[in-house]
Structure formats: structure tokens, C-alpha cells
N, C-alpha and C positions, 0 to 999 in steps of 0.2 A: 350341697345339704348343708343345711344353720344346723350346730345340734343345739337342743333344746335342754339338756340338762349334762352337769360333769359334775363328779365328785371326787375329792380325793378319800382312799380308804384307807392308805397305808401306807409310810415311807420308811424308807433303811438307804444302808450306803450302797447295798447291791438292786432295787428296784424299787420301784413306785408302783401301787396300784389302784387305778382310777377304773371307776364308772362312768361310761361316755354313753348318751342316751342308751342304746341295748346290747351293749355290751360292757365289757370288763377287760381291761389292758393294762398288760404287765409292761412297763416301759424296763427297761435294763440299764442300766448306770455303766457297768464292765464287761469287759470281756468274758465270752460265758461258751459253752457248748450246751446245744439241746438236742433232744429227741423227742417228736411231735407225731403223733398220727393227723397230717396235715393233708389237702390236695396241695395246697400251694409251699411250697419250703419246707414239704414233709421229710422224714427221714433225721437223719444225723444231720446237721448244722449248725454254722458255728459264726460269733458274733450278731447275732440277733438285736433289733431293737426295741420291738416289740411281741409279745407273744398276746392273741386274741381270745375270749371265749365270745362268739356271737350269738347272740337269740335270732332264730328264724321263726318269724311269725307272718302270715296275712300272705301278700303277694310276693314276696322270696319264695314262698314252692312253686309259685308257675314259672318266677326265674331260672330255678335249679330243674323245672321238667326238663329242659335238653340234655340236663347232664352234662352244664359246665360246670361243674364245682370250683375247678381253677380260676375261671373266669369270675363266678359270684364271689368267690373268695376276693381276687383283686377287687371289683368294687366297690367292696363293702369297705376294705379297706382305706382306698382313696376317701370314701366316703368319710371318714372317721378321720381323715387328714393325716393318715401315716403311708408311706414310705414303702409300696407293696413286697421289692427285694429286700426291704429289711425289716420283712415282720409274717409272722405266719401264726398259726391258730385254730382252734377246734370250733365246732357248730350244735348246735342243740336247739331243742323246742324249749327247753326251760325258761322261767322270766329268770333275769341277771338280778332282778329285784330279791331271789331264793340263793344267793351267792350265801358260801361256808368257808371258815377259815379256820385253819388249827395253827398255832406257832408251837416248837418244842425246842428247848437247848438243853444240850449238856455239854458241860467244860465250852470248849470253843465252838463247838457245834453246834446247827441249827436249820430246821428244817420249817418249813412252812407249806401248807397245800391249802388249797383253793380248790373248793368241790361246788358244781351247781350237777341238780341228780334228779330226775325223773325215770322210774322203772313200774309203773303202775299199766303202761301200754305196750312196751315193746320188751320186756324181760323174759329173758332167755336162759336156759342152760347150756353151754358149749356142747354139743353134741347133738342138741334137737333138729328136728328137720326146719331145714330152711326154708324161709319164704321170698328168697328170690336166688334168680341165676344169672349171673353176668357174662356176659359175652360181648368181647372188641368194648368196654367201657360202656354198656349199654345197659342198664337195670333199673327194678325200684326199690325206694329202699322207705324207711318208715325214721322217723324222729321221734325217742322217747329216752334218752343218754345220760347216760353221768360221764361226766369231764371231769376231770383230776389232771391238775398242773400242781406240780410237786418243786418247790424252790429250796435248793442245798446251798448254804452259803460259803462248800468247799470245793476242793478242785478234782473231779472225778476226769477220767481221761473217758473216750465213747464206749469202751467194753462196760463202764463202770455204769454210766446210764443206761444201758441194756437194763442192767442185774437191778438197778434200780427200779426200773417199770417193774419186769417183775415181780418186784415185794410190794409194789403200788396196785399193783393188778390183784395180787392175790389178797391185799389188805380190803379192797373194795369188796371182791368175791363172799369175804369171809363176814361183812356185815348185810350182804342178802341171802346168806346162809343164816345167821342167828334171826334174824327179823323175818324169815322164813317166807322171804318174798316168793309169790308164784311165777313161773315161767309160763307165758301167753301162747305158748308153742307146743305145749306137753305138760303131764303132770306133776313134772320136776321143781325141785327150787329152781331158781334163775340164778344163775351166778355171775350175770352182768344184764347188758342190755344190746339188742343185734347194731348200733351204734356208736359204743362208748368211746369217749376220745381221750387220748391221754400224752401227756407231757411234762418231758422230767430236765432242770434246768440246773447246770454248776457251775460255780464262778470263777474264772480260768484264772483271776488274778489272785485268788488265793492261795497263801503260803501252806495252807493246809490241803496235802495230798491224798484223798483216801482211793484205795484200791476198790473197798470190797462195801457193796452196799446191800449183802445179801440178809438173811433173817436172822442168821448167828450172830450180826455185826451191832453196834450200836447205833449205828445210820439206819441199817435196816429197821432197827426198832423204831426209832423215830418218824422215818417215812411212814413205818404201817400205824403205827399208831394216832399219826395226824391226818392220815389218809381215814380213816376209821371216823373219827371224831367229826371231822368235816364232811363226811358222806351220811353218816346218821343225822346232821343237822340238815342238810341240803335236802336227805329224801322227808324230811320234815315239814321244811317250809316248802315243797315244789307238794308234795302229796298229801301231807298229813302222816304218814309212815312213820310208825312208832310202835316198841312193843306193847303200847297200851290198843293200840287201833289194830293190832294182830291178835288180841287177847281176847277173843270169842271162838265159840266151837263152829261157826260158820268160815271164818277167816282162817281153820285151819281146815276145810275141804271146798274152800273155793277153787283149789287148783283142779278138783275133780269134777269140775262144774256141777257142783250141789248148791243149792239156795234154797230160802225159805221153803220156797214153793215145790221144791221136792219131798220136805217133808209131810208140810202142808196136806197136798192132794192124797196120801196114804193115808190123813188123817177123815173122822166123822164129822168132828167139831165144826159150829160156825167160823168162822175165817177170823170175828174179832178175839173170839174168846180162845180161840188156836193162837193166835199170835202172841196174848197176854202171856200163855203160858211157856212157848218157846221163849218170850224176849229173856224169861229168868232162867230158863235152860241155857240160853247160847250166852249169857253173859258168865254165869257162877265158873270161877277160875277150877274148881275141882272139875267140873266138866268137862273142860278145854284141857284140861292134864289126861282126863281119859281119854277122851278122842285123838289127843295126840302121840299118847301109847299107842293104838290102833292106826294111826298116819306110820307111824317111825316102824312099824311090821310091815305095813305097805310098802315103804320105802327101800328096806332090804328085799324084798320082792323083787321090786322093780328093776333095782340095779343089780340082783344076782346073788347076793349074799345069801337069801334062805329063798325055798321055795314055796310054795301055798301047801303041801303037805307039811311044811315045818312049822308052818302057825296057826295052822288050823284049829288045832286043840285051844293054845293059848288066848286065843283069839274068841273062842267061845264060851273057855271062863272067863275073861274078860267081862264079854255080855251079859251071861248070868250073874256073875259076883256083884257088878257095878249096877247094873239094871236091872235087875231081876226076870231078866229073858231066859225063857226054857227056849233054847233053840239046838238042843241033839242031836234031832234028827233031819236038820239042814244039812244040805251039803256047801260044803266051800270049793271052787273048784278054779276060783280067780279072783281079782281084786273086786270087781264088777259085785261079784257075792256077797261080800266081807262088804261094801259101800249101801245093797240094798238091804244086807242085814241088821245094819248100823242103824239106817232110816226107821226099818220095822221095829228094833227096840227099842228107840229112842222115845218113839210114837206110843208105845206099848207101856213104854216109862210114866208119859205125861199122860196119858188117857185112864190109865187104870189106877 
């Protein structure tokens, strides 16, 4: 294969980062240990030469239809001019042009996180209903992935890599929670996607031996901060996901499958007139805050912290105080009742 594009992105004593065609390649210059969720050379491995983040598109999905992910990765590595036995990597449908990098230093310690991310089609909260069942390596998978590569300039043992992986994974999840990214498989907030990938790399030639990468440690802080920064940026670059994007009434309600048409169909206005009124309501941050308070109460019911009977009174008070809605006689027996009353109350507010 003739490569049509190659770009040097970052260089230091430990690694070079190169973008080559539809792949990001971390070329490691020193002895290393790695933990990675790869099909080829996955798990704990030592002294890898290359870590690849590979974009999957077009005919690649046909090539993957037989489930031979190991063979697919091997062929991709060969196409990139890499030796498969010395290479491992991640795959995603995200565009490699939308990568994000965050590096942070403290004293002799330095951490670099490289992230590609898309969560709009495959977001899921851990514990949501499964989307496939695997038996004997036969299954169907979706691609809509957050891939995180964390490079640490210090020397960790293999157990330390696992702890670093826990810290990085939790950091990624906090980004989705902060942005209130919806699960595509439930009414919950996503904690990741169904196909996320992770790679942690440490420099075994470093004289700085570190055994603790947990959240109390400085290393854990640097891992979490770089992963968070890079994940925020990568999500924005890939899907325009951001705090601003999420700051509308409909964004708060989308995980309950509520759209503009659920409001409009309960109104008596012409569509254009109603849309004009709803546009202003949807984008007013005071209204977003109000709807968020209702949704937060629903979330507490969904996870079992509260029951419907515990929030019924406060929900009615919120509707009455903010939307001047008279719903004292309305019964609230489940979450759908709350959402139906929300639509009804908003329309009363807009149309009267």
C-alpha cells in the first residue's frame, strides 16, 4: 500500500507520535511495558515498538464481518509498514484527524494522553442491557469508541499499569458524566461506549520507579487530568459534544426519547408559531436548570436512592412555582407520569 500522508506530531526521548494515513502511531524508543485492550498482542506486553490507533471505515467493516480481528489488525499493521510481532493497537470509527493530546509535568514526572472519541452512537452506562451475546468468538459489535492512550515517562511494574488503567478509565467516565452524555441503551447517563479501548505505557529504562498510580497519587492526578482534557477535546472535535451543545432543554431530555415533536403534538398552535416559542424556551438556561432539577430527581429514582412517592410533592411544587402549572390533582405513579406532566406544563406555560 502506498501511504498518501504522513505527519510527525510529537517527538521526545521516549516516543514519537506519527499520523500515517488513517492511523496514529506511537513509536517507542526505549524498553517499555504496556497494558492494552488489543486483539493482537493484547493484555500485558513488553518492549513493543509501535502502538497504533486505527480508524475503521468503508470496506473495513466487510473485512471484519468474519470476526477475525487479529488477522485484520495484523494486515493493517503490515499495510502501515510495521512488524506485527512488535506492534499492538486499538480500533475506532473516529477520524484520526480528530485526535486530542494533553501533556502534564510535575518535577521529573510527565504524562501524555492521546484520545480519539465518539460517544453519540454507542454511549452506554455499565450495567445497561447488552447489545450482543458472544459465543465462541462470534458476535456483532458497534464502533463508536473512546480510545485512550496514556504514556508515562516513569517506570511502573505491571500491577501499576493496571492501577493506572483504572484511574484513566474513571477519568474518561467523569467526562461523560459532566457532559451528561446519554446512553443509547437506557435512560441513564453513559459511562463510556460499548467498544472503548485503553492503552497504558511506561518507560522501563527510567530510573524513576513508581508503584502507585491511584487517584491519591500525583501520577494518578496527572493521568486523570490529561485523560479528561484530551477526552473533552476529542469529543468536541469528533461530534461537537461540549457544555454549550448540552445546554438546552431537549439535550437534558433526549435520553428519555423526548423531542420537539413530543411537545408540539400536544399543542394547538401552528408548527412555525410553536417552534418560535419553543426555540426560546429550549435555549434559556433558566429553563435548562429547571428541567435539570426534574431530571436529577428522576435519576435518583432510577438508581434507587429515592422512590416516586418521595419526590411527588417536590416535583409538583417545582412545576407550580416555575411554570405556574396547576397539577395538584394529577397523580404521579412512575417516571413517565413526570415526563408527561413536564410536557403538559411547558405547553401551558408557552401557550397561555
